C-alpha positions as CSV (number, residue, x, y, z in Angstrom):
1,M,-5.2,13.6,15.6
2,R,-6.9,10.9,17.6
3,F,-8.5,7.7,16.2
4,L,-10.9,5.2,17.7
5,G,-10.7,1.6,16.7
6,L,-13.7,-0.9,17.0
7,D,-13.9,-4.7,16.7
8,L,-17.7,-5.3,16.8
9,G,-18.9,-8.8,17.8
10,S,-22.3,-10.3,18.8
11,V,-21.9,-9.6,22.5
12,T,-18.7,-7.5,22.8
13,C,-17.1,-4.6,21.1
14,G,-13.3,-4.2,21.5
15,V,-12.3,-0.5,21.6
16,A,-8.8,0.8,20.9
17,I,-7.5,4.4,20.8
18,S,-4.6,6.1,19.2
19,D,-2.1,8.3,20.8
20,P,-2.7,12.1,20.3
21,L,-0.3,12.0,17.2
22,G,-2.3,9.2,15.6
23,M,0.6,6.9,15.3
24,I,0.1,4.1,17.9
25,A,-2.9,2.2,18.9
26,R,-3.6,0.9,22.4
27,T,-6.4,-0.9,24.1
28,Y,-9.2,1.2,25.7
29,E,-12.0,-1.2,26.9
30,T,-14.3,-4.0,26.0
31,V,-18.0,-3.0,25.8
32,R,-20.3,-5.8,26.7
33,F,-24.0,-6.2,25.8
34,S,-26.7,-8.7,25.3
35,E,-26.5,-10.8,22.3
36,N,-27.2,-8.6,19.1
37,D,-28.2,-5.6,21.3
38,Y,-26.3,-3.1,19.2
39,D,-28.3,-0.1,20.7
40,T,-26.7,-0.7,24.1
41,C,-23.3,-1.0,22.4
42,L,-23.9,2.1,20.4
43,K,-24.8,4.1,23.6
44,R,-21.5,3.3,25.2
45,I,-19.5,4.0,22.1
46,L,-21.1,7.4,21.7
47,E,-20.2,8.1,25.3
48,I,-16.6,7.2,24.5
49,I,-16.8,9.4,21.4
50,R,-17.9,12.4,23.5
51,L,-15.2,11.7,26.1
52,E,-12.2,11.1,23.7
53,Q,-13.2,13.4,20.8
54,P,-11.7,11.2,18.0
55,E,-11.1,12.6,14.5
56,K,-12.1,9.3,12.9
57,I,-13.5,5.9,13.8
58,V,-12.2,2.7,12.2
59,L,-14.6,0.0,12.4
60,G,-13.5,-3.6,11.5
61,L,-15.3,-5.1,8.6
62,P,-15.3,-8.8,8.8
63,R,-14.9,-10.5,5.3
64,H,-14.6,-14.1,4.3
65,M,-11.2,-15.1,3.1
66,N,-12.4,-14.8,-0.6
67,G,-13.3,-11.2,0.2
68,D,-17.1,-11.6,0.3
69,V,-19.0,-9.7,3.0
70,G,-21.1,-12.1,5.0
71,I,-23.7,-11.5,7.8
72,R,-21.2,-10.2,10.3
73,G,-19.9,-7.8,7.7
74,E,-23.6,-6.6,7.0
75,I,-24.0,-6.0,10.7
76,S,-20.7,-3.9,10.9
77,M,-22.1,-1.9,7.9
78,E,-25.3,-1.3,9.7
79,F,-23.5,-0.3,12.9
80,K,-21.5,2.2,10.8
81,S,-24.8,3.7,9.6
82,M,-26.0,3.9,13.2
83,L,-22.8,5.7,14.3
84,E,-23.1,8.1,11.4
85,E,-26.5,9.0,12.3
86,E,-25.7,9.9,15.8
87,T,-22.2,11.6,15.4
88,D,-20.3,13.8,12.9
89,V,-17.1,11.7,13.3
90,P,-16.3,10.0,9.9
91,V,-16.4,6.1,10.2
92,I,-14.1,4.0,8.1
93,L,-14.7,0.3,7.5
94,W,-11.5,-1.6,7.6
95,D,-10.9,-5.2,6.6
96,E,-10.4,-7.1,9.8
97,R,-9.5,-10.5,8.4
98,L,-7.3,-12.5,10.8
99,T,-7.1,-9.7,13.4
100,T,-8.5,-11.8,16.2
101,K,-6.0,-14.5,15.3
102,A,-3.2,-12.1,15.3
103,A,-4.2,-10.7,18.6
104,E,-4.5,-14.1,20.1
105,R,-1.0,-15.0,18.8
106,I,0.5,-12.0,20.5
107,L,-1.3,-12.7,23.9
108,I,0.0,-16.3,23.7
109,Q,3.5,-15.3,23.0
110,A,3.3,-12.9,26.0
111,N,2.3,-15.9,28.2
112,V,-1.1,-14.4,28.9
113,S,-3.3,-17.1,30.6
114,R,-6.5,-18.3,28.6
115,K,-8.8,-16.7,31.2
116,K,-7.0,-13.3,30.9
117,R,-6.8,-13.6,27.1
118,K,-10.6,-13.9,27.0
119,K,-11.1,-10.7,28.8
120,V,-8.8,-8.6,26.5
121,I,-8.9,-10.3,23.1
122,D,-11.5,-8.0,21.7
123,Q,-9.6,-4.9,22.7
124,M,-6.4,-6.4,21.2
125,A,-8.3,-7.1,18.0
126,A,-9.4,-3.5,17.9
127,V,-5.8,-2.4,18.4
128,Q,-4.8,-4.7,15.4
129,I,-7.6,-3.1,13.2
130,L,-6.6,0.5,14.3
131,Q,-2.9,-0.1,14.0
132,S,-3.2,-1.5,10.6
133,Y,-5.2,1.6,9.5
134,L,-2.6,3.9,11.1
135,D,0.2,2.1,9.4
136,S,-1.4,2.5,6.0
137,M,-1.6,6.3,6.3
């Protein structure tokens, strides 16, 4: 059972994928697009879905620390609707609070340079989102 994890930002979308058993998340790619051009992002994500055939998509839902959903969370919910209109793959919204911080901490501990961290941070955040979901199952 394969899963796809997404960390949607305003100009990038980190993508992670699970192993075929659905136990371990790994980085896949960072989709880059013009600011707030979610149609371009959606197009690439749909290509990845066709290629990888995931059973489920786990999309990070940004929340404020008090649990409220802000503008970024509303954008993620809208992107979820866009995905559901274009594919039959179920999309699960998953709390992504502090995933980018955790991903950055892992990269710093691994002595990854700031320049290299910037290139992979979104993928690592997607891994954190997806792995958190897989661990909960």
